[in-house]
C-alpha positions in Angstrom: -25.7 5.5 25.0 -25.9 3.3 21.8 -26.6 6.4 19.9 -23.6 8.1 21.5 -21.3 5.3 20.8 -22.4 5.1 17.0 -21.7 8.8 16.7 -18.3 8.2 18.6 -17.2 5.5 16.2 -18.4 7.4 13.1 -16.5 10.4 14.2 -13.2 8.5 15.0 -13.4 6.7 11.7 -13.8 10.0 9.4 -12.0 12.7 11.5 -8.5 12.3 10.2 -9.4 12.3 6.4 -11.8 15.1 6.9 -8.9 17.3 8.6 -6.8 16.3 5.8 -9.4 17.5 3.2 -10.0 20.7 5.1 -6.5 21.8 5.5 -5.6 20.8 2.0 -8.7 22.6 0.6 -7.8 25.8 2.5 -4.0 25.8 1.4 -5.1 25.4 -2.2 -7.6 28.2 -1.9 -5.1 30.6 -0.1 -3.3 30.3 -3.7 -6.5 30.9 -5.6 -6.9 27.4 -6.9 -9.1 24.4 -6.2 -8.0 21.1 -5.0 -10.2 19.3 -7.6 -10.0 21.6 -10.5 -10.8 18.9 -13.1 -11.7 15.3 -13.4 -8.1 14.6 -14.1 -7.4 15.8 -10.7 -9.9 13.3 -9.4 -8.0 10.7 -11.3 -4.7 11.2 -9.8 -6.4 11.4 -6.4 -8.0 7.9 -7.1 -4.6 6.4 -8.5 -2.7 7.7 -5.5 -5.3 6.1 -3.2 -5.4 2.8 -4.9 -1.5 2.4 -4.9 -1.1 3.3 -1.3 -3.9 1.4 0.0 -2.7 -1.7 -1.7 1.0 -1.0 -0.5 -0.4 -0.7 2.9 -2.2 -3.7 3.0 0.9 -5.7 1.7 3.1 -4.3 4.2 0.7 -4.5 7.1 0.2 -8.3 6.5 3.7 -9.4 7.3 4.5 -6.5 9.7 1.7 -7.0 12.0 3.2 -10.6 12.5 6.6 -9.2 13.3 8.0 -9.7 9.7 9.4 -6.6 8.4 9.5 -7.1 4.6 11.7 -4.7 2.7 11.2 -6.7 -0.8 7.5 -5.5 -1.6 8.8 -2.6 -3.9 11.0 -5.0 -5.9 8.0 -7.5 -6.2 6.2 -4.5 -7.7 9.1 -3.6 -10.1 9.9 -7.2 -11.3 6.3 -8.3 -11.9 5.5 -5.1 -13.9 8.7 -5.5 -16.1 7.7 -9.1 -16.9 4.2 -8.7 -17.5 4.8 -5.5 -19.5 7.5 -7.1 -21.7 5.4 -10.4 -22.4 2.2 -8.3 -23.3 4.2 -5.9 -25.5 5.8 -8.8 -27.5 2.5 -10.7 -28.0 0.0 -7.7 -28.5 -1.8 -8.7 -25.5 -4.5 -6.4 -23.7 -4.1 -4.4 -20.7 -6.2 -6.6 -18.4 -4.1 -9.6 -19.6 -1.1 -7.4 -18.1 -3.1 -6.9 -15.1 -3.8 -10.5 -14.5 -0.2 -11.5 -15.4 0.9 -8.8 -12.8 -1.1 -10.5 -10.0 0.2 -13.7 -10.8 3.8 -12.9 -11.0 3.3 -10.7 -7.8 2.0 -14.0 -6.1 4.7 -16.2 -7.0 7.3 -13.7 -6.2 5.8 -13.3 -2.8 5.8 -17.0 -2.4 9.5 -17.3 -3.1 10.3 -14.7 -0.8 8.3 -16.4 2.0 9.7 -19.6 1.0 13.2 -18.3 1.3 12.6 -17.0 4.7 11.0 -20.2 5.9 13.9 -22.5 4.5 17.0 -20.3 5.6 15.3 -19.5 8.9 16.8 -16.2 9.1 15.5 -12.9 10.6 12.8 -11.7 8.2 14.3 -8.3 7.7 17.5 -10.0 6.5 15.9 -12.0 4.2 13.9 -9.4 2.7 16.9 -7.3 2.0 18.4 -10.3 0.0 15.6 -10.9 -1.9 15.1 -7.1 -2.8 18.5 -7.2 -4.4 18.0 -10.5 -6.1 14.6 -9.2 -7.7 16.1 -5.8 -8.6 19.0 -7.4 -10.2 16.8 -9.8 -12.1 14.5 -6.8 -13.3 17.9 -5.0 -14.4 19.0 -8.4 -16.2 15.7 -8.9 -17.8 15.8 -5.4 -19.7 19.4 -5.2 -20.1 19.6 -2.2 -17.6 17.4 -0.3 -20.2 14.0 -0.3 -18.5 10.7 -0.9 -20.2 8.8 1.8 -22.3 5.5 1.3 -24.0 4.4 4.9 -24.2 3.3 4.5 -27.8 1.4 1.3 -26.9 -2.1 2.7 -26.6 -3.7 -0.6 -25.4 -1.3 -1.1 -22.5 -1.6 2.6 -21.6 -5.4 2.7 -21.6 -6.0 1.6 -17.9 -5.7 5.1 -16.5 -9.2 6.4 -15.6 -11.6 7.1 -12.7 -13.7 4.0 -13.0 -10.8 1.5 -13.3 -9.2 3.1 -10.1 -12.4 3.0 -8.2 -13.0 -0.7 -9.4 -9.3 -1.5 -8.1 -9.9 0.1 -4.8 -13.3 -1.4 -4.3 -12.6 -4.9 -5.2 -9.1 -5.1 -3.2 -11.1 -3.9 0.0 -13.8 -6.3 -0.4 -11.3 -9.2 -1.3 -9.0 -8.3 1.6 -12.0 -8.1 4.3 -13.4 -11.4 3.1 -10.2 -13.2 3.2 -8.9 -11.7 6.5 -12.4 -11.3 8.4 -14.5 -14.2 7.2 -12.3 -17.2 6.4 -10.5 -19.8 8.3 -7.1 -18.4 7.1 -8.2 -15.0 8.5 -9.3 -16.5 11.9 -5.8 -18.6 12.2 -3.9 -15.5 11.0 -5.6 -13.4 13.7 -5.1 -16.2 16.3 -1.2 -16.5 15.3 -0.8 -12.5 15.9 -2.6 -12.8 19.5 -0.7 -15.9 20.7 1.8 -17.8 18.2 2.9 -20.4 20.9 -0.7 -21.1 21.8 -2.2 -21.1 18.3 0.5 -23.7 17.1 -0.3 -25.9 20.1 -3.9 -26.0 19.3 -3.1 -27.3 15.7 -2.9 -24.0 13.7 -0.2 -24.5 11.0 1.9 -21.7 10.9 4.1 -22.1 7.9 1.3 -22.4 5.2 -0.4 -19.4 6.9 3.1 -17.5 6.6 3.5 -18.5 3.0 -0.2 -17.4 2.1 0.7 -13.9 3.7 3.6 -13.4 1.6 1.7 -14.7 -1.4 -1.2 -12.2 -0.7 1.3 -9.5 -0.2 3.0 -10.2 -3.5 -0.2 -10.2 -5.4 -1.1 -6.9 -4.2 2.1 -5.3 -5.2 1.8 -6.8 -8.5 -1.4 -4.8 -9.0 0.6 -1.6 -7.6 3.4 -2.1 -10.2 0.8 -2.5 -12.9 -0.9 0.7 -11.8 2.6 2.6 -11.8 3.6 1.4 -14.9 0.5 1.9 -17.1 0.3 5.3 -15.8 3.7 6.4 -17.3 4.2 3.8 -20.0 7.6 3.3 -18.4 9.3 1.2 -15.9 12.9 2.7 -14.6 15.2 0.3 -13.2 15.9 0.3 -9.4 19.2 -1.1 -8.0 21.0 -1.1 -4.5 17.8 -0.9 -2.8 16.2 1.9 -4.7 12.8 0.0 -4.7 12.5 0.2 -1.2 11.2 3.8 -1.3 8.0 2.2 -2.4 7.5 0.7 1.1 7.8 4.0 2.8 4.8 5.4 1.2 2.7 2.8 3.4 3.9 4.0 6.8 1.8 7.1 7.6 -1.4 5.4 6.2 -0.7 2.2 8.2 -0.5 4.2 11.6 -3.7 6.2 10.5 -5.6 3.0 9.9 -4.2 1.6 13.3 -5.8 4.5 15.0 -9.1 4.2 12.8 -9.3 0.5 13.7 -10.3 1.5 16.9 -13.6 2.8 16.0 -14.1 0.6 12.9 -12.5 -2.3 10.7 -8.6 -1.7 10.1 -8.9 -2.5 6.5 -11.2 0.5 5.9 -8.7 2.4 8.3 -5.9 1.6 5.8 -8.2 2.9 2.9 -9.0 6.0 4.6 -5.3 6.5 5.8 -4.6 6.2 1.8 -7.2 8.7 1.1 -5.4 11.1 3.6 -2.0 10.4 1.9 -3.5 10.9 -1.4 -5.1 14.3 -0.5 -1.8 15.6 0.9 0.0 14.2 -2.3 -2.5 16.1 -4.7 -2.2 19.4 -2.5 1.8 19.3 -3.2 1.0 18.7 -6.9 -1.5 21.5 -7.1 0.8 23.8 -5.2 3.9 22.9 -7.1 5.9 21.9 -3.9 9.2 20.6 -4.4 10.2 16.9 -3.9 12.5 18.0 -1.1 10.1 19.7 0.7 7.3 17.3 0.2 9.6 14.7 1.9 10.3 16.8 4.7 6.7 17.8 5.3 5.5 14.4 5.1 8.0 13.1 7.7 7.1 16.0 9.8 3.4 14.6 9.6 4.6 11.2 10.3 6.5 12.2 13.3 3.9 14.4 14.6 1.2 11.9 14.3 3.3 9.2 16.1 4.2 11.9 19.0 0.4 12.4 19.3 -0.2 8.5 19.5 2.5 7.9 22.2 1.2 10.7 24.2 -2.8 10.4 23.4 -3.6 9.8 27.3 -1.4 13.0 28.5 -3.1 15.2 25.7 -6.8 13.9 26.6 -6.1 14.5 30.4 -5.1 18.1 29.7 -8.4 18.8 27.8 -10.3 17.1 30.8 -8.6 19.5 32.9 -9.6 22.4 31.3 
């Protein structure tokens, strides 16, 4: 029985990314190409995995607590704008830019959380206001021209298989340690399961909330860093243009929720990011237009949600057969 449960958990954990790998590989083979033709394709895959995983972590931290945060994309934008500009003007290394992006993201997240607590407005409303504030700040900081450091060989030296693997593994370990093996993590889970009861028992909700916003902001600082060092440019986003970053996390977050039944939810978010990265690489290899990509991804998300909502019915049909 124990071996059967272990096999079930392993299968439940890896089944979705395996299906995604199988389908994307077959689609590429039909077109006469390979999904991973060169090491560059592996690097693209790992970069997408890292960015989506970090965004999923950042979104889920507050969303699981009922706080819908639209501002995470604007945090990635503003932190990367400031860190890139500072490092360019002072001839600093790419690793200093990474550290600066993390610190700036943490501070911006903390500011966002503080505004939410002080105003006592719904988090959705606060996050929309913060998004406009940070987008406007980034626009003003660059006079609307954005940032370009394509010719700066130091600041564009980060992209690489090893570095992206380092980001993925380090972030996964840190998040698991923080949320599964610390007092803060235990209190976070207690607040999720019963806010009133947890507060009555002495758990301080406000410091926990601020920490959640700060951690999410730090993660988005890394996302902004990865995106900017890949292209060497940072384009400005206004009128909620940065919100699109958040939507990349929905599918992997739901996949991670499904996988968490069989293993750790943090591992689930990683595998959800792997799944979406495989799909994105397949789009690129098949030269699928952006409009078709958006429609296809939306259909995959809707289909997965339909399955989750009707899982028991579907399982019942197979049992009858």
